[in-house]
VODREN-655051 format. One record per residue: residue in one letter; z, x, y of N, C-alpha, C in turn; chain; residue number from 1. Coordinates in nm, 3 decimals. Layout:
BEGIN
+------+---------+---------+---------+---------+---------+---------+---------+---------+---------+-------+------+
: rose :     n_Z :     n_X :     n_Y :    ca_Z :    ca_X :    ca_Y :     c_Z :     c_X :     c_Y : marza : sepa :
+------+---------+---------+---------+---------+---------+---------+---------+---------+---------+-------+------+
:    a :       Z :       X :       Y :       Z :       X :       Y :       Z :       X :       Y :     A :  NUM :
...
+------+---------+---------+---------+---------+---------+---------+---------+---------+---------+-------+------+
This chain:
BEGIN
+------+---------+---------+---------+---------+---------+---------+---------+---------+---------+-------+------+
: rose :     n_Z :     n_X :     n_Y :    ca_Z :    ca_X :    ca_Y :     c_Z :     c_X :     c_Y : marza : sepa :
+------+---------+---------+---------+---------+---------+---------+---------+---------+---------+-------+------+
:    m :  14.358 :   6.920 :   9.001 :  14.279 :   7.039 :   9.018 :  14.174 :   7.046 :   8.907 :     A :    1 :
:    n :  14.053 :   7.073 :   8.945 :  13.941 :   7.072 :   8.852 :  13.902 :   7.215 :   8.817 :     A :    2 :
:    k :  13.922 :   7.253 :   8.693 :  13.881 :   7.386 :   8.649 :  13.754 :   7.370 :   8.566 :     A :    3 :
:    r :  13.652 :   7.435 :   8.612 :  13.526 :   7.427 :   8.539 :  13.511 :   7.546 :   8.447 :     A :    4 :
:    k :  13.439 :   7.524 :   8.342 :  13.406 :   7.634 :   8.253 :  13.292 :   7.713 :   8.316 :     A :    5 :
:    p :  13.291 :   7.845 :   8.296 :  13.179 :   7.922 :   8.349 :  13.049 :   7.883 :   8.279 :     A :    6 :
:    v :  12.941 :   7.893 :   8.354 :  12.810 :   7.860 :   8.299 :  12.768 :   7.974 :   8.207 :     A :    7 :
:    r :  12.733 :   7.940 :   8.087 :  12.689 :   8.040 :   7.990 :  12.548 :   8.004 :   7.946 :     A :    8 :
:    g :  12.473 :   8.107 :   7.912 :  12.339 :   8.084 :   7.861 :  12.344 :   8.014 :   7.727 :     A :    9 :
:    d :  12.242 :   7.939 :   7.700 :  12.238 :   7.866 :   7.573 :  12.171 :   7.947 :   7.463 :     A :   10 :
:    g :  12.145 :   8.073 :   7.490 :  12.083 :   8.158 :   7.390 :  11.932 :   8.151 :   7.390 :     A :   11 :
:    d :  11.874 :   8.089 :   7.490 :  11.729 :   8.075 :   7.496 :  11.665 :   8.207 :   7.539 :     A :   12 :
:    p :  11.585 :   8.268 :   7.453 :  11.520 :   8.394 :   7.489 :  11.419 :   8.378 :   7.602 :     A :   13 :
:    g :  11.373 :   8.256 :   7.626 :  11.276 :   8.233 :   7.734 :  11.330 :   8.271 :   7.870 :     A :   14 :
:    t :  11.460 :   8.255 :   7.892 :  11.522 :   8.293 :   8.019 :  11.508 :   8.443 :   8.042 :     A :   15 :
:    l :  11.534 :   8.521 :   7.938 :  11.521 :   8.667 :   7.951 :  11.376 :   8.707 :   7.974 :     A :   16 :
:    v :  11.284 :   8.639 :   7.912 :  11.142 :   8.671 :   7.931 :  11.101 :   8.642 :   8.075 :     A :   17 :
:    v :  11.145 :   8.530 :   8.130 :  11.112 :   8.496 :   8.269 :  11.173 :   8.600 :   8.363 :     A :   18 :
:    m :  11.297 :   8.638 :   8.340 :  11.361 :   8.739 :   8.427 :  11.286 :   8.872 :   8.417 :     A :   19 :
:    w :  11.241 :   8.907 :   8.298 :  11.168 :   9.032 :   8.279 :  11.034 :   9.028 :   8.353 :     A :   20 :
:    v :  10.965 :   8.914 :   8.346 :  10.836 :   8.900 :   8.414 :  10.854 :   8.907 :   8.566 :     A :   21 :
:    v :  10.966 :   8.857 :   8.617 :  10.994 :   8.866 :   8.761 :  11.024 :   9.011 :   8.801 :     A :   22 :
:    c :  11.098 :   9.082 :   8.718 :  11.137 :   9.219 :   8.751 :  11.023 :   9.319 :   8.736 :     A :   23 :
:    l :  10.925 :   9.290 :   8.652 :  10.818 :   9.385 :   8.624 :  10.740 :   9.429 :   8.748 :     A :   24 :
:    p :  10.688 :   9.337 :   8.833 :  10.616 :   9.385 :   8.952 :  10.707 :   9.456 :   9.052 :     A :   25 :
:    l :  10.832 :   9.413 :   9.061 :  10.926 :   9.482 :   9.151 :  10.951 :   9.625 :   9.104 :     A :   26 :
:    a :  10.967 :   9.642 :   8.974 :  10.989 :   9.776 :   8.919 :  10.867 :   9.863 :   8.941 :     A :   27 :
:    w :  10.748 :   9.808 :   8.924 :  10.625 :   9.884 :   8.947 :  10.617 :   9.929 :   9.093 :     A :   28 :
:    f :  10.645 :   9.837 :   9.185 :  10.640 :   9.868 :   9.328 :  10.742 :   9.977 :   9.365 :     A :   29 :
:    f :  10.868 :   9.957 :   9.326 :  10.970 :  10.056 :   9.361 :  10.949 :  10.187 :   9.287 :     A :   30 :
:    g :  10.896 :  10.183 :   9.168 :  10.865 :  10.307 :   9.096 :  10.764 :  10.390 :   9.172 :     A :   31 :
:    h :  10.661 :  10.325 :   9.226 :  10.562 :  10.397 :   9.307 :  10.624 :  10.453 :   9.435 :     A :   32 :
:    l :  10.709 :  10.374 :   9.499 :  10.774 :  10.423 :   9.621 :  10.863 :  10.544 :   9.591 :     A :   33 :
:    i :  10.934 :  10.539 :   9.480 :  11.022 :  10.651 :   9.444 :  10.941 :  10.776 :   9.420 :     A :   34 :
:    i :  10.826 :  10.763 :   9.359 :  10.741 :  10.880 :   9.336 :  10.674 :  10.925 :   9.465 :     A :   35 :
:    d :  10.627 :  10.830 :   9.547 :  10.551 :  10.865 :   9.666 :  10.636 :  10.926 :   9.777 :     A :   36 :
:    i :  10.758 :  10.882 :   9.795 :  10.836 :  10.930 :   9.910 :  10.930 :  11.044 :   9.871 :     A :   37 :
:    p :  11.035 :  11.022 :   9.792 :  11.128 :  11.132 :   9.765 :  11.068 :  11.249 :   9.688 :     A :   38 :
:    v :  10.982 :  11.220 :   9.591 :  10.924 :  11.329 :   9.511 :  10.832 :  11.414 :   9.598 :     A :   39 :
:    r :  10.749 :  11.352 :   9.680 :  10.661 :  11.427 :   9.770 :  10.743 :  11.508 :   9.871 :     A :   40 :
:    n :  10.848 :  11.450 :   9.925 :  10.932 :  11.523 :  10.020 :  11.005 :  11.638 :   9.954 :     A :   41 :
:    a :  11.044 :  11.624 :   9.829 :  11.106 :  11.735 :   9.756 :  11.007 :  11.849 :   9.739 :     A :   42 :
:    e :  10.881 :  11.816 :   9.715 :  10.778 :  11.918 :   9.703 :  10.759 :  11.993 :   9.835 :     A :   43 :
:    v :  10.763 :  11.920 :   9.947 :  10.750 :  11.983 :  10.079 :  10.870 :  12.073 :  10.107 :     A :   44 :
:    v :  10.990 :  12.026 :  10.075 :  11.111 :  12.107 :  10.097 :  11.102 :  12.236 :  10.017 :     A :   45 :
:    m :  11.063 :  12.227 :   9.891 :  11.055 :  12.347 :   9.808 :  10.947 :  12.442 :   9.856 :     A :   46 :
:    a :  10.836 :  12.389 :   9.908 :  10.731 :  12.476 :   9.963 :  10.781 :  12.545 :  10.090 :     A :   47 :
:    g :  10.852 :  12.471 :  10.176 :  10.906 :  12.530 :  10.298 :  11.008 :  12.638 :  10.272 :     A :   48 :
:    l :  11.081 :  12.626 :  10.160 :  11.180 :  12.726 :  10.123 :  11.123 :  12.833 :  10.030 :     A :   49 :
:    d :  10.991 :  12.830 :  10.008 :  10.918 :  12.928 :   9.926 :  10.958 :  12.921 :   9.779 :     A :   50 :
:    w :  10.983 :  12.801 :   9.730 :  11.020 :  12.782 :   9.589 :  10.909 :  12.718 :   9.508 :     A :   51 :
:    a :  10.816 :  12.649 :   9.572 :  10.711 :  12.578 :   9.499 :  10.584 :  12.575 :   9.583 :     A :   52 :
:    g :  10.477 :  12.529 :   9.525 :  10.350 :  12.523 :   9.595 :  10.265 :  12.644 :   9.560 :     A :   53 :
:    e :  10.142 :  12.636 :   9.597 :  10.046 :  12.743 :   9.569 :  10.068 :  12.859 :   9.666 :     A :   54 :
:    q :  10.090 :  12.979 :   9.614 :  10.114 :  13.096 :   9.700 :   9.984 :  13.144 :   9.763 :     A :   55 :
:    g :   9.999 :  13.202 :   9.881 :   9.883 :  13.257 :   9.949 :   9.920 :  13.312 :  10.084 :     A :   56 :
:    t :   9.815 :  13.343 :  10.161 :   9.833 :  13.397 :  10.295 :   9.774 :  13.300 :  10.396 :     A :   57 :
:    l :   9.847 :  13.281 :  10.502 :   9.809 :  13.187 :  10.605 :   9.773 :  13.264 :  10.732 :     A :   58 :
:    t :   9.661 :  13.228 :  10.793 :   9.622 :  13.284 :  10.922 :   9.617 :  13.169 :  11.022 :     A :   59 :
:    v :   9.704 :  13.174 :  11.122 :   9.706 :  13.069 :  11.224 :   9.581 :  13.084 :  11.310 :     A :   60 :
:    t :   9.508 :  12.974 :  11.330 :   9.385 :  12.979 :  11.409 :   9.397 :  12.910 :  11.544 :     A :   61 :
:    r :   9.478 :  12.805 :  11.552 :   9.487 :  12.732 :  11.679 :   9.608 :  12.641 :  11.678 :     A :   62 :
:    s :   9.642 :  12.593 :  11.797 :   9.742 :  12.487 :  11.810 :   9.679 :  12.375 :  11.892 :     A :   63 :
:    e :   9.726 :  12.256 :  11.869 :   9.667 :  12.141 :  11.937 :   9.776 :  12.039 :  11.969 :     A :   64 :
:    r :   9.771 :  11.985 :  12.090 :   9.864 :  11.878 :  12.129 :   9.809 :  11.747 :  12.073 :     A :   65 :
:    v :   9.891 :  11.679 :  11.996 :   9.848 :  11.553 :  11.934 :   9.949 :  11.444 :  11.966 :     A :   66 :
:    y :   9.903 :  11.321 :  11.957 :   9.988 :  11.205 :  11.979 :  10.034 :  11.155 :  11.843 :     A :   67 :
:    e :  10.165 :  11.151 :  11.823 :  10.222 :  11.104 :  11.697 :  10.294 :  10.973 :  11.719 :     A :   68 :
:    g :  10.292 :  10.890 :  11.619 :  10.367 :  10.765 :  11.627 :  10.282 :  10.654 :  11.680 :     A :   69 :
:    g :  10.341 :  10.577 :  11.768 :  10.274 :  10.459 :  11.819 :  10.334 :  10.336 :  11.757 :     A :   70 :
:    g :  10.266 :  10.229 :  11.767 :  10.317 :  10.105 :  11.710 :  10.436 :  10.055 :  11.789 :     A :   71 :
:    r :  10.527 :   9.991 :  11.721 :  10.640 :   9.928 :  11.787 :  10.741 :  10.028 :  11.840 :     A :   72 :
:    g :  10.755 :  10.143 :  11.773 :  10.856 :  10.239 :  11.812 :  10.811 :  10.336 :  11.919 :     A :   73 :
:    g :  10.689 :  10.325 :  11.965 :  10.638 :  10.418 :  12.063 :  10.593 :  10.547 :  11.997 :     A :   74 :
:    g :  10.544 :  10.636 :  12.074 :  10.495 :  10.763 :  12.022 :  10.529 :  10.875 :  12.118 :     A :   75 :
:    h :  10.486 :  10.994 :  12.081 :  10.510 :  11.110 :  12.165 :  10.403 :  11.216 :  12.137 :     A :   76 :
:    r :  10.392 :  11.309 :  12.230 :  10.299 :  11.419 :  12.213 :  10.375 :  11.538 :  12.156 :     A :   77 :
:    t :  10.311 :  11.604 :  12.062 :  10.371 :  11.722 :  12.000 :  10.261 :  11.823 :  11.968 :     A :   78 :
:    t :  10.300 :  11.945 :  11.941 :  10.204 :  12.049 :  11.908 :  10.198 :  12.070 :  11.758 :     A :   79 :
:    h :  10.078 :  12.065 :  11.703 :  10.054 :  12.095 :  11.562 :   9.979 :  12.227 :  11.553 :     A :   80 :
:    c :  10.015 :  12.306 :  11.454 :   9.945 :  12.431 :  11.427 :   9.842 :  12.409 :  11.318 :     A :   81 :
:    f :   9.732 :  12.479 :  11.329 :   9.627 :  12.474 :  11.227 :   9.589 :  12.616 :  11.190 :     A :   82 :
:    g :   9.542 :  12.632 :  11.068 :   9.506 :  12.766 :  11.025 :   9.424 :  12.764 :  10.897 :     A :   83 :
:    d :   9.397 :  12.885 :  10.848 :   9.321 :  12.904 :  10.725 :   9.415 :  12.957 :  10.618 :     A :   84 :
:    f :   9.404 :  12.903 :  10.498 :   9.491 :  12.943 :  10.388 :   9.407 :  13.009 :  10.280 :     A :   85 :
:    a :   9.445 :  13.132 :  10.244 :   9.378 :  13.206 :  10.137 :   9.471 :  13.209 :  10.016 :     A :   86 :
:    p :   9.437 :  13.139 :   9.907 :   9.523 :  13.139 :   9.788 :   9.536 :  13.278 :   9.728 :     A :   87 :
:    a :   9.653 :  13.307 :   9.673 :   9.680 :  13.439 :   9.615 :   9.595 :  13.466 :   9.492 :     A :   88 :
:    h :   9.555 :  13.363 :   9.420 :   9.477 :  13.383 :   9.298 :   9.329 :  13.401 :   9.326 :     A :   89 :
:    g :   9.289 :  13.404 :   9.452 :   9.153 :  13.440 :   9.490 :   9.052 :  13.327 :   9.494 :     A :   90 :
:    s :   9.093 :  13.204 :   9.486 :   8.994 :  13.096 :   9.497 :   8.954 :  13.077 :   9.643 :     A :   91 :
:    e :   8.871 :  12.980 :   9.668 :   8.813 :  12.959 :   9.800 :   8.919 :  12.930 :   9.907 :     A :   92 :
:    r :   8.896 :  12.988 :  10.027 :   8.986 :  12.966 :  10.141 :   8.978 :  12.821 :  10.187 :     A :   93 :
:    l :   9.090 :  12.769 :  10.230 :   9.095 :  12.636 :  10.290 :   9.097 :  12.654 :  10.441 :     A :   94 :
:    l :   9.000 :  12.598 :  10.509 :   8.986 :  12.619 :  10.653 :   9.042 :  12.502 :  10.733 :     A :   95 :
:    d :   9.105 :  12.537 :  10.844 :   9.154 :  12.441 :  10.943 :   9.244 :  12.333 :  10.882 :     A :   96 :
:    i :   9.348 :  12.378 :  10.813 :   9.446 :  12.284 :  10.758 :   9.570 :  12.285 :  10.846 :     A :   97 :
:    r :   9.649 :  12.183 :  10.836 :   9.775 :  12.175 :  10.912 :   9.874 :  12.272 :  10.852 :     A :   98 :
:    v :   9.936 :  12.353 :  10.938 :  10.032 :  12.452 :  10.892 :  10.165 :  12.432 :  10.964 :     A :   99 :
:    h :  10.273 :  12.470 :  10.896 :  10.408 :  12.459 :  10.950 :  10.467 :  12.599 :  10.946 :     A :  100 :
:    v :  10.485 :  12.659 :  11.064 :  10.533 :  12.797 :  11.071 :  10.659 :  12.806 :  11.156 :     A :  101 :
:    d :  10.742 :  12.906 :  11.123 :  10.856 :  12.937 :  11.209 :  10.803 :  13.009 :  11.332 :     A :  102 :
:    g :  10.854 :  12.975 :  11.447 :  10.816 :  13.046 :  11.568 :  10.688 :  12.993 :  11.630 :     A :  103 :
:    d :  10.621 :  13.083 :  11.702 :  10.503 :  13.045 :  11.779 :  10.382 :  13.017 :  11.691 :     A :  104 :
:    c :  10.288 :  12.948 :  11.754 :  10.163 :  12.910 :  11.689 :  10.050 :  12.996 :  11.745 :     A :  105 :
:    e :  10.073 :  13.124 :  11.758 :   9.970 :  13.207 :  11.822 :   9.860 :  13.241 :  11.723 :     A :  106 :
:    a :   9.737 :  13.231 :  11.771 :   9.619 :  13.255 :  11.687 :   9.618 :  13.399 :  11.636 :     A :  107 :
:    g :   9.577 :  13.416 :  11.512 :   9.568 :  13.547 :  11.450 :   9.691 :  13.588 :  11.371 :     A :  108 :
:    r :   9.797 :  13.517 :  11.384 :   9.921 :  13.548 :  11.313 :   9.903 :  13.525 :  11.162 :     A :  109 :
:    e :   9.941 :  13.624 :  11.081 :   9.929 :  13.612 :  10.935 :  10.066 :  13.607 :  10.872 :     A :  110 :
:    l :  10.083 :  13.514 :  10.778 :  10.213 :  13.494 :  10.713 :  10.193 :  13.459 :  10.566 :     A :  111 :
:    p :  10.289 :  13.497 :  10.482 :  10.286 :  13.443 :  10.346 :  10.326 :  13.295 :  10.353 :     A :  112 :
:    a :  10.260 :  13.213 :  10.274 :  10.285 :  13.068 :  10.282 :  10.268 :  13.003 :  10.146 :     A :  113 :
:    r :  10.308 :  12.878 :  10.142 :  10.290 :  12.794 :  10.022 :  10.207 :  12.673 :  10.060 :     A :  114 :
:    l :  10.115 :  12.636 :   9.974 :  10.026 :  12.523 :   9.999 :  10.071 :  12.402 :   9.919 :     A :  115 :
:    v :  10.076 :  12.288 :   9.986 :  10.099 :  12.160 :   9.919 :   9.968 :  12.083 :   9.934 :     A :  116 :
:    r :   9.905 :  12.058 :   9.821 :   9.775 :  11.991 :   9.820 :   9.785 :  11.845 :   9.862 :     A :  117 :
:    a :   9.675 :  11.794 :   9.915 :   9.667 :  11.653 :   9.953 :   9.683 :  11.566 :   9.830 :     A :  118 :
:    d :   9.737 :  11.449 :   9.852 :   9.754 :  11.352 :   9.744 :   9.702 :  11.218 :   9.793 :     A :  119 :
:    p :   9.569 :  11.198 :   9.787 :   9.512 :  11.075 :   9.842 :   9.554 :  10.949 :   9.768 :     A :  120 :
:    e :   9.606 :  10.963 :   9.646 :   9.650 :  10.844 :   9.573 :   9.788 :  10.797 :   9.619 :     A :  121 :
:    n :   9.856 :  10.877 :   9.700 :   9.985 :  10.838 :   9.755 :   9.958 :  10.736 :   9.865 :     A :  122 :
:    w :   9.988 :  10.610 :   9.840 :   9.946 :  10.503 :   9.929 :  10.047 :  10.471 :  10.037 :     A :  123 :
:    i :  10.157 :  10.544 :  10.046 :  10.257 :  10.511 :  10.146 :  10.283 :  10.624 :  10.246 :     A :  124 :
:    d :  10.257 :  10.747 :  10.205 :  10.305 :  10.861 :  10.283 :  10.199 :  10.937 :  10.360 :     A :  125 :
:    g :  10.074 :  10.900 :  10.355 :   9.970 :  10.966 :  10.433 :   9.948 :  11.112 :  10.399 :     A :  126 :
:    n :   9.927 :  11.142 :  10.274 :   9.907 :  11.280 :  10.230 :   9.760 :  11.309 :  10.207 :     A :  127 :
:    d :   9.677 :  11.273 :  10.301 :   9.534 :  11.289 :  10.280 :   9.481 :  11.425 :  10.324 :     A :  128 :
:    r :   9.568 :  11.515 :  10.369 :   9.527 :  11.650 :  10.407 :   9.618 :  11.752 :  10.342 :     A :  129 :
:    d :   9.563 :  11.870 :  10.318 :   9.644 :  11.981 :  10.267 :   9.734 :  12.032 :  10.379 :     A :  130 :
:    h :   9.853 :  12.080 :  10.342 :   9.947 :  12.138 :  10.437 :   9.996 :  12.270 :  10.381 :     A :  131 :
:    a :  10.011 :  12.370 :  10.469 :  10.067 :  12.499 :  10.428 :  10.201 :  12.517 :  10.501 :     A :  132 :
:    y :  10.298 :  12.573 :  10.429 :  10.433 :  12.588 :  10.482 :  10.473 :  12.735 :  10.477 :     A :  133 :
:    a :  10.514 :  12.788 :  10.592 :  10.561 :  12.926 :  10.602 :  10.700 :  12.924 :  10.664 :     A :  134 :
:    g :  10.797 :  12.876 :  10.589 :  10.935 :  12.877 :  10.633 :  10.974 :  12.767 :  10.730 :     A :  135 :
:    a :  10.888 :  12.671 :  10.755 :  10.921 :  12.564 :  10.849 :  10.866 :  12.432 :  10.796 :     A :  136 :
:    g :  10.907 :  12.324 :  10.861 :  10.853 :  12.193 :  10.829 :  10.924 :  12.121 :  10.716 :     A :  137 :
:    w :  11.032 :  12.179 :  10.666 :  11.099 :  12.116 :  10.552 :  11.223 :  12.037 :  10.590 :     A :  138 :
:    g :  11.274 :  12.053 :  10.710 :  11.397 :  11.984 :  10.751 :  11.385 :  11.833 :  10.752 :     A :  139 :
:    s :  11.280 :  11.782 :  10.816 :  11.263 :  11.637 :  10.820 :  11.230 :  11.582 :  10.681 :     A :  140 :
:    a :  11.157 :  11.660 :  10.601 :  11.127 :  11.616 :  10.464 :  11.254 :  11.607 :  10.381 :     A :  141 :
:    l :  11.347 :  11.698 :  10.403 :  11.475 :  11.693 :  10.331 :  11.553 :  11.568 :  10.371 :     A :  142 :
:    f :  11.559 :  11.541 :  10.500 :  11.631 :  11.424 :  10.551 :  11.570 :  11.295 :  10.495 :     A :  143 :
:    v :  11.439 :  11.281 :  10.509 :  11.372 :  11.160 :  10.462 :  11.384 :  11.149 :  10.310 :     A :  144 :
:    g :  11.363 :  11.259 :  10.240 :  11.370 :  11.256 :  10.094 :  11.506 :  11.216 :  10.042 :     A :  145 :
:    l :  11.612 :  11.270 :  10.102 :  11.746 :  11.235 :  10.056 :  11.781 :  11.089 :  10.083 :     A :  146 :
:    f :  11.766 :  11.048 :  10.207 :  11.809 :  10.913 :  10.242 :  11.717 :  10.806 :  10.184 :     A :  147 :
:    m :  11.588 :  10.827 :  10.188 :  11.497 :  10.729 :  10.128 :  11.511 :  10.730 :   9.976 :     A :  148 :
:    g :  11.535 :  10.847 :   9.919 :  11.554 :  10.855 :   9.775 :  11.676 :  10.777 :   9.730 :     A :  149 :
:    i :  11.786 :  10.796 :   9.800 :  11.909 :  10.723 :   9.766 :  11.888 :  10.573 :   9.785 :     A :  150 :
:    f :  11.829 :  10.535 :   9.897 :  11.805 :  10.393 :   9.924 :  11.714 :  10.331 :   9.817 :     A :  151 :
:    l :  11.605 :  10.399 :   9.786 :  11.511 :  10.343 :   9.688 :  11.570 :  10.338 :   9.549 :     A :  152 :
:    l :  11.653 :  10.436 :   9.514 :  11.718 :  10.431 :   9.383 :  11.818 :  10.317 :   9.375 :     A :  153 :
:    l :  11.890 :  10.293 :   9.485 :  11.986 :  10.182 :   9.485 :  11.916 :  10.047 :   9.479 :     A :  154 :
:    v :  11.817 :  10.029 :   9.565 :  11.748 :   9.900 :   9.572 :  11.648 :   9.884 :   9.457 :     A :  155 :
:    g :  11.570 :   9.987 :   9.433 :  11.467 :   9.979 :   9.330 :  11.518 :  10.003 :   9.190 :     A :  156 :
:    g :  11.636 :  10.061 :   9.179 :  11.691 :  10.087 :   9.046 :  11.724 :   9.960 :   8.970 :     A :  157 :
:    i :  11.758 :   9.855 :   9.043 :  11.794 :   9.728 :   8.978 :  11.676 :   9.670 :   8.900 :     A :  158 :
:    p :  11.558 :   9.652 :   8.962 :  11.448 :   9.599 :   8.881 :  11.398 :   9.697 :   8.775 :     A :  159 :
:    i :  11.413 :   9.826 :   8.798 :  11.371 :   9.923 :   8.697 :  11.462 :   9.913 :   8.575 :     A :  160 :
:    v :  11.593 :   9.904 :   8.597 :  11.686 :   9.885 :   8.486 :  11.660 :   9.751 :   8.418 :     A :  161 :
:    c :  11.629 :   9.650 :   8.497 :  11.596 :   9.517 :   8.444 :  11.478 :   9.525 :   8.348 :     A :  162 :
:    v :  11.374 :   9.594 :   8.387 :  11.254 :   9.605 :   8.303 :  11.284 :   9.680 :   8.173 :     A :  163 :
:    v :  11.372 :   9.778 :   8.180 :  11.406 :   9.854 :   8.060 :  11.503 :   9.776 :   7.971 :     A :  164 :
:    m :  11.601 :   9.712 :   8.030 :  11.708 :   9.650 :   7.952 :  11.675 :   9.511 :   7.897 :     A :  165 :
:    f :  11.599 :   9.430 :   7.970 :  11.575 :   9.294 :   7.923 :  11.503 :   9.286 :   7.789 :     A :  166 :
:    p :  11.404 :   9.370 :   7.762 :  11.346 :   9.365 :   7.627 :  11.450 :   9.399 :   7.519 :     A :  167 :
:    l :  11.540 :   9.492 :   7.549 :  11.646 :   9.525 :   7.453 :  11.742 :   9.407 :   7.436 :     A :  168 :
:    m :  11.774 :   9.341 :   7.546 :  11.861 :   9.224 :   7.539 :  11.793 :   9.111 :   7.462 :     A :  169 :
:    l :  11.664 :   9.096 :   7.483 :  11.589 :   8.993 :   7.412 :  11.589 :   9.021 :   7.261 :     A :  170 :
:    l :  11.564 :   9.146 :   7.224 :  11.568 :   9.182 :   7.082 :  11.706 :   9.158 :   7.022 :     A :  171 :
:    q :  11.809 :   9.193 :   7.097 :  11.946 :   9.171 :   7.049 :  11.973 :   9.022 :   7.033 :     A :  172 :
:    r :  11.928 :   8.942 :   7.128 :  11.948 :   8.798 :   7.123 :  11.874 :   8.738 :   7.003 :     A :  173 :
:    l :  11.751 :   8.784 :   6.981 :  11.675 :   8.733 :   6.866 :  11.737 :   8.779 :   6.734 :     A :  174 :
:    w :  11.787 :   8.903 :   6.730 :  11.846 :   8.957 :   6.607 :  11.975 :   8.883 :   6.571 :     A :  175 :
:    t :  12.061 :   8.862 :   6.668 :  12.189 :   8.795 :   6.639 :  12.171 :   8.646 :   6.616 :     A :  176 :
:    g :  12.062 :   8.589 :   6.665 :  12.040 :   8.446 :   6.649 :  11.961 :   8.410 :   6.524 :     A :  177 :
:    r :  11.918 :   8.508 :   6.447 :  11.835 :   8.477 :   6.329 :  11.921 :   8.414 :   6.220 :     A :  178 :
:    g :  11.864 :   8.322 :   6.151 :  11.933 :   8.258 :   6.040 :  12.026 :   8.146 :   6.081 :     A :  179 :
:    r :  12.043 :   8.123 :   6.209 :  12.130 :   8.013 :   6.253 :  12.053 :   7.882 :   6.251 :     A :  180 :
:    t :  12.123 :   7.778 :   6.222 :  12.062 :   7.646 :   6.228 :  12.127 :   7.570 :   6.343 :     A :  181 :
:    p :  12.047 :   7.491 :   6.414 :  12.104 :   7.418 :   6.529 :  12.201 :   7.312 :   6.492 :     A :  182 :
+------+---------+---------+---------+---------+---------+---------+---------+---------+---------+-------+------+
């Protein structure tokens, strides 16, 4: 029976540097995804529950049937509400923005609402328009935020920890190896 010794590193700091360089772009990518998806969805959930976002008054102006989806999974027609949002602090009204309201989308309806501003730098989630929330629209954001957040933390957490820990491991390796002669 052949028992092999486990493979151990030879103390070469270059291995840690290479692993760190490999993990760095992965950590950057997953870090952006973690900010773009779960954090944005948490903001939407809090606005829908009236906990965050810019306060103001929403006036529903119209509803429109739109086609959502497409691609490989198919799509469907749904009704989107649009309206005007007047911020509570008195700045300029935002006209014809997408609104999420409980109940009907009848024109002229006024409700207290919270505004979530567009985030055009979010490259994954399509936040190029302002949205106002009046007690609705947060359920799917909660679902997506929780499950995508957990998934991204599990998968993306590994390279993020790698980027943080490998420089510390490298310093420890260099510190404990100083003064040794081959």
